C-alpha positions in Angstrom: 125.1 125.8 -101.5 124.1 122.8 -99.5 127.4 121.2 -100.2 129.2 124.1 -98.7 127.4 124.5 -95.4 128.9 122.9 -92.3 125.6 121.3 -91.2 124.6 118.0 -92.7 122.0 118.2 -95.4 120.0 115.5 -97.1 117.4 116.0 -99.8 115.0 113.2 -100.6 112.5 113.1 -103.5 108.9 112.3 -103.5 109.9 108.6 -103.9 112.1 108.9 -100.7 115.2 108.4 -102.8 118.2 110.5 -101.8 118.8 113.3 -104.3 121.7 115.0 -102.4 123.7 114.4 -99.3 126.6 116.7 -98.4 129.9 115.7 -96.8 128.8 116.7 -93.3 125.7 114.5 -93.5 127.8 111.6 -94.7 130.1 112.0 -91.7 127.0 112.0 -89.5 125.7 108.9 -91.2 128.9 106.9 -91.8 131.7 108.3 -89.7 134.7 110.4 -90.2 135.8 108.7 -93.4 132.6 108.7 -95.5 132.4 107.2 -99.0 131.0 110.0 -101.1 130.5 107.9 -104.1 128.2 105.4 -102.4 124.6 106.4 -102.7 122.6 107.0 -99.5 119.9 104.5 -99.1 116.7 105.4 -97.2 117.2 102.2 -95.1 120.5 103.5 -93.9 118.9 106.4 -92.1 118.4 106.3 -88.3 114.9 105.2 -87.6 113.7 108.5 -86.0 115.0 110.4 -89.0 113.6 108.0 -91.5 110.2 108.0 -89.8 110.0 111.8 -89.6 111.0 112.1 -93.3 108.4 109.5 -94.3 105.6 111.3 -92.5 106.6 114.6 -94.1 107.0 113.2 -97.7 104.1 110.8 -97.8 101.6 112.6 -95.5 102.7 116.2 -95.3 103.1 115.9 -91.5 106.0 117.9 -90.3 107.3 118.0 -86.7 109.3 120.4 -84.5 113.1 120.1 -84.6 114.3 117.1 -82.6 117.5 115.6 -81.3 119.3 112.4 -82.4 122.2 110.5 -80.8 124.9 109.1 -83.0 126.0 105.5 -83.0 129.0 106.5 -85.2 130.0 109.2 -82.7 128.9 108.2 -79.2 128.3 111.1 -76.9 127.4 113.6 -79.7 123.9 115.1 -80.1 122.5 116.3 -83.4 119.5 118.6 -83.9 117.4 117.7 -86.9 115.2 120.2 -88.8 112.9 119.2 -91.7 111.9 121.5 -94.5 109.2 120.4 -97.1 109.3 121.3 -100.8 105.6 121.4 -101.5 104.2 121.0 -105.0 102.4 124.1 -106.4 99.1 122.1 -106.3 99.7 120.7 -102.8 99.7 117.1 -103.9 101.6 114.4 -102.0 104.1 112.9 -101.8 106.5 115.8 -101.8 110.3 116.3 -101.7 111.9 117.3 -98.4 115.2 118.5 -96.9 116.7 117.4 -93.6 119.3 119.6 -91.9 121.4 117.9 -89.2 123.4 120.1 -86.9 126.0 118.9 -84.4 124.8 120.5 -81.1 127.3 118.8 -78.8 129.6 121.8 -78.6 126.6 124.2 -78.3 125.1 122.2 -75.4 128.5 122.0 -73.8 128.9 125.7 -74.0 125.4 126.2 -72.7 126.0 123.9 -69.7 129.3 125.8 -69.0 127.4 129.1 -69.1 124.7 127.8 -66.7 127.4 126.4 -64.3 129.2 129.7 -64.4 126.0 131.6 -63.8 125.1 129.3 -60.9 128.6 129.8 -59.5 128.2 133.6 -59.6 124.8 133.4 -58.0 126.1 131.1 -55.3 128.9 133.5 -54.6 126.5 136.4 -54.4 124.2 134.5 -52.0 127.1 133.5 -49.8 128.4 137.1 -49.7 125.0 138.5 -48.8 124.4 135.8 -46.2 127.8 136.3 -44.6 127.3 140.1 -44.6 123.8 139.9 -42.9 124.8 137.3 -40.3 128.0 139.2 -39.5 126.0 142.4 -39.0 123.9 140.5 -36.4 126.8 138.8 -34.7 128.8 142.0 -34.1 126.5 143.4 -31.3 126.0 140.0 -29.8 129.7 139.2 -29.7 130.4 142.6 -28.2 127.9 142.0 -25.4 129.4 138.5 -24.9 132.8 140.0 -24.4 131.5 142.5 -21.8 129.3 140.0 -20.0 131.8 139.2 -17.2 132.7 142.8 -16.5 129.3 144.6 -17.0 126.8 141.8 -16.6 125.6 142.9 -13.2 124.6 146.4 -14.3 121.1 147.3 -15.2 122.3 149.3 -18.1 124.2 146.4 -19.6 121.2 144.0 -19.1 118.9 146.5 -20.9 121.4 146.8 -23.7 121.8 143.0 -24.0 118.0 142.5 -24.1 117.6 145.1 -26.8 120.5 143.6 -28.9 119.1 140.1 -28.5 115.6 141.1 -29.6 116.8 143.2 -32.5 119.4 140.8 -33.9 117.4 137.6 -33.4 114.5 139.4 -35.1 116.7 140.3 -38.0 117.9 136.7 -38.4 114.3 135.5 -38.1 113.1 137.8 -40.9 116.0 136.7 -43.1 115.0 133.0 -42.4 111.4 133.8 -43.3 112.5 135.5 -46.5 114.4 132.4 -47.6 111.6 130.1 -46.7 109.0 132.1 -48.7 111.4 132.1 -51.7 112.1 128.3 -51.6 108.8 126.8 -50.5 105.8 126.1 -52.8 102.9 128.5 -52.6 100.6 127.9 -49.6 96.9 127.5 -50.3 95.0 130.9 -50.4 92.1 129.6 -48.3 91.5 132.5 -45.8 89.1 135.3 -46.2 91.4 138.2 -45.2 90.3 141.7 -44.3 93.0 143.8 -46.0 92.9 146.8 -43.6 93.5 144.6 -40.6 96.4 142.8 -42.2 97.9 146.2 -43.3 97.8 147.5 -39.8 99.3 144.4 -38.3 102.1 144.3 -40.9 103.0 148.0 -40.3 103.2 147.4 -36.6 105.5 144.4 -37.1 107.7 146.4 -39.5 108.0 149.2 -37.0 109.0 146.8 -34.2 111.6 145.3 -36.5 113.2 148.7 -37.1 112.6 150.1 -33.6 110.8 153.0 -35.2 107.4 154.8 -34.9 105.0 154.1 -37.7 101.7 155.6 -38.8 99.3 154.5 -41.5 97.5 157.1 -43.6 94.8 154.9 -45.1 92.4 156.0 -48.0 89.8 154.3 -50.1 87.8 151.1 -49.5 88.3 149.9 -46.0 85.9 146.9 -46.4 87.9 145.0 -49.0 88.4 141.3 -48.4 90.7 139.0 -50.4 91.1 135.2 -50.4 94.7 134.6 -49.4 97.2 132.8 -47.3 97.1 135.3 -44.4 100.7 134.8 -43.1 102.1 135.1 -46.6 100.1 138.2 -47.5 101.0 139.8 -44.1 104.7 139.1 -44.8 104.4 140.7 -48.3 102.9 143.9 -46.8 105.5 143.9 -44.0 108.3 143.9 -46.6 106.8 146.8 -48.4 106.4 148.7 -45.1 110.0 148.0 -44.1 111.2 149.7 -47.3 108.9 152.6 -46.7 109.9 153.2 -43.1 113.6 152.9 -44.0 113.1 155.6 -46.7 111.4 158.0 -44.3 111.6 157.0 -40.6 108.7 158.2 -38.4 106.7 159.6 -41.3 103.3 158.2 -42.2 103.0 155.6 -44.9 100.1 156.4 -47.3 98.1 153.4 -48.6 95.1 153.7 -50.9 92.7 150.8 -51.5 90.7 150.8 -54.7 88.3 148.2 -56.2 88.4 147.8 -60.0 85.4 146.0 -61.5 86.1 143.7 -64.3 83.7 142.1 -66.8 82.0 139.8 -66.4 81.4 140.2 -62.7 85.0 140.0 -61.4 86.8 142.5 -59.4 90.4 143.2 -58.2 91.8 145.1 -55.3 94.5 147.7 -56.1 96.7 148.7 -53.2 99.0 151.7 -53.7 101.8 152.4 -51.2 103.6 155.8 -51.0 106.2 156.7 -48.4 107.4 160.2 -47.4 110.8 159.7 -48.9 112.0 161.2 -52.2 110.9 158.3 -54.3 113.0 155.9 -56.4 115.4 156.7 -59.2 114.4 154.9 -62.5 117.5 152.6 -62.4 116.7 151.6 -58.8 112.9 151.1 -59.5 113.7 148.9 -62.4 115.7 146.4 -60.2 114.1 146.9 -56.8 112.2 143.6 -56.9 115.2 141.6 -58.1 116.5 139.1 -55.6 119.7 140.4 -53.8 119.5 143.9 -55.2 119.9 146.5 -52.5 121.2 150.1 -52.2 121.6 149.8 -48.4 124.4 148.6 -46.2 122.1 146.3 -44.2 119.9 143.5 -45.5 120.4 141.1 -48.4 118.0 142.7 -50.9 115.2 140.1 -50.7 112.3 142.1 -49.3 110.5 143.2 -52.4 111.5 140.1 -54.3 109.8 138.0 -51.6 106.8 140.4 -51.7 106.4 140.1 -55.5 106.6 136.3 -55.3 103.9 136.1 -52.6 101.6 138.4 -54.5 102.1 136.5 -57.7 101.3 133.3 -55.9 98.0 134.9 -55.1 97.3 135.5 -58.8 98.3 139.2 -58.3 100.9 141.6 -59.6 103.4 143.9 -57.9 105.1 146.9 -59.5 107.8 149.2 -58.2 107.3 152.6 -59.9 109.0 155.9 -60.4 106.9 158.9 -59.4 105.8 161.1 -62.3 104.1 163.5 -59.8 104.7 164.0 -56.1 101.5 162.1 -55.2 102.3 159.0 -57.3 102.7 155.7 -55.5 106.0 153.9 -55.1 104.6 150.3 -55.0 101.4 149.2 -56.6 99.9 145.7 -56.2 96.6 144.1 -57.2 94.9 141.0 -55.9 91.7 139.2 -56.9 88.8 140.4 -54.7 87.0 137.8 -52.7 
């Protein structure tokens, strides 16, 4: 059986003498034109392989699979796995088997797959970036074209001011999303009153959308967490933006609950529910993935950024499907200060 497999195999006895070496192992050891009649000597083995076999046979010390280069075949990489043949009474030394697999093609295929995956991701990022920036450029370009003809009118100036505020705000939010995704976690050194940050974040989300917003707050209003305040505020804002887009003008319900943990710890659970119809299971499963969106605007980073920020605070964020009409859409928890 060992002679028929395509991987190299070498069996050594308790005296470290070679008992069997198949053709694939001889090719690994001696090149493409091996001499099958010449006995394999232990001294011929590459030092890393010889050392690992010696430790296994003489001391019973096995190791995880490891990689070897090849002097006979430069550029190739071989993965070595060792298997002991223990005596029934556990005595040492013991025979052992070495399996040597050529991983060069496997690693080449893996690199090609990674490069293809990176290329697909880069194409998706570029597409979403271009779409979002173009959405912001259209109203600005339109106003630029009308500036000479309409620039003196109060109506045009008001429209221009509104477009500049709205579109620069959209680009600013997009920039902040990318920075929160790319930068390392900021230190969570602030004692943050959660209710205050929720109210501020909802107000910012409403301004970004040019919509009215109301907060229907329930539960523990005294909760304080230790956090990076700007990061936590941004995470809340992203959740509120999704809620307001689902049901413009309707109140967003937020419930704060403290869960006591043994011994002596506690976590704050924040449940968000908008007035919309809720999420379909296939949407909820992917809602926090980067660049996933069901809307024509935005790049699909909001909940992905929120989840990353919450996880950087040793918390968790889940997007859920409603089992009952009162169930939340988003649930997150954070360590309570």
